[in-house]
C-alpha positions as CSV (number, residue, x, y, z in Angstrom):
1,M,-16.9,6.9,16.8
2,K,-13.7,7.5,18.8
3,P,-13.4,10.7,21.0
4,G,-11.5,13.5,19.2
5,T,-12.7,12.3,15.8
6,K,-14.0,15.3,13.7
7,V,-17.1,14.9,11.6
8,Q,-17.6,17.4,8.8
9,P,-20.7,17.8,6.9
10,L,-20.8,16.7,3.3
11,R,-20.1,19.6,0.9
12,P,-22.3,20.2,-2.1
13,R,-21.1,18.6,-5.3
14,R,-19.5,20.9,-7.9
15,S,-20.9,20.4,-11.3
16,L,-18.9,18.2,-13.7
17,P,-18.0,19.3,-17.1
18,S,-20.0,17.6,-19.8
19,H,-18.2,14.9,-21.6
20,P,-20.8,12.8,-23.3
21,D,-18.2,10.8,-25.3
22,T,-17.2,8.4,-22.6
23,A,-19.1,6.2,-20.3
24,T,-16.9,7.0,-17.4
25,H,-17.8,10.6,-17.5
26,R,-21.5,9.6,-17.7
27,C,-21.0,7.3,-14.7
28,L,-19.3,10.1,-12.6
29,A,-22.2,12.4,-13.4
30,T,-24.7,9.9,-11.8
31,M,-22.7,9.3,-8.5
32,P,-24.1,10.2,-5.1
33,E,-23.9,13.6,-3.7
34,G,-21.1,12.9,-1.2
35,V,-18.8,10.3,0.3
36,E,-18.7,9.6,4.0
37,V,-15.3,9.1,5.4
38,A,-14.4,7.7,8.8
39,E,-10.9,7.3,10.5
40,Q,-9.8,4.5,12.7
41,E,-6.6,3.2,14.1
42,L,-4.8,0.4,12.2
43,G,-4.0,-2.8,14.1
44,V,-1.6,-5.6,13.4
45,V,-2.4,-9.2,13.2
46,E,0.1,-12.1,13.4
47,A,-0.7,-15.3,11.5
48,Q,0.5,-18.7,12.4
49,L,0.1,-22.0,10.7
50,M,-1.2,-24.9,12.8
51,Y,-0.8,-28.5,11.8
52,R,-3.2,-31.4,12.9
53,L,-1.3,-34.6,13.3
54,H,-3.1,-37.9,13.4
55,C,-1.5,-41.2,14.6
56,E,-2.6,-44.6,13.5
57,C,-3.7,-45.4,17.0
58,G,-6.5,-42.7,16.6
59,R,-4.9,-39.9,18.7
60,A,-4.9,-36.5,17.0
61,W,-3.0,-33.4,18.2
62,F,-2.0,-30.0,17.0
63,D,1.5,-28.6,16.5
64,L,2.9,-25.3,15.3
65,D,5.9,-27.0,13.6
66,L,5.8,-29.7,10.9
67,P,8.5,-32.1,11.9
68,R,9.8,-35.0,9.8
69,F,9.3,-37.5,12.7
70,V,7.0,-37.4,15.7
71,T,6.3,-39.4,18.7
72,C,2.6,-40.0,19.5
73,P,1.7,-38.6,22.9
74,S,-0.8,-41.5,23.4
75,C,0.9,-44.6,22.2
76,G,4.5,-43.5,22.1
77,K,5.1,-44.8,18.5
78,L,7.7,-42.9,16.4
79,S,6.2,-42.1,13.1
80,L,7.2,-40.5,9.8
81,V,5.0,-37.3,9.1
82,C,3.7,-37.3,5.6
83,K,1.7,-34.5,3.9
């Protein structure tokens, strides 16, 4: 737990009014005595697509862009990229 985070004890549950006509109210009546809540800082994640390109010569490499044509870094052959 992070420093400065306050923890409060669970409060006793108040009694629910009786509503025997719906399943939802029956379910709420059988829930646990309390809920534990914790706070944490929200982060940000950046996603990138990565493409694996594979030449006929057997060389494979990764690229962040999907170009229409590529030159193989191994054999130097210009090739059309197909999905």
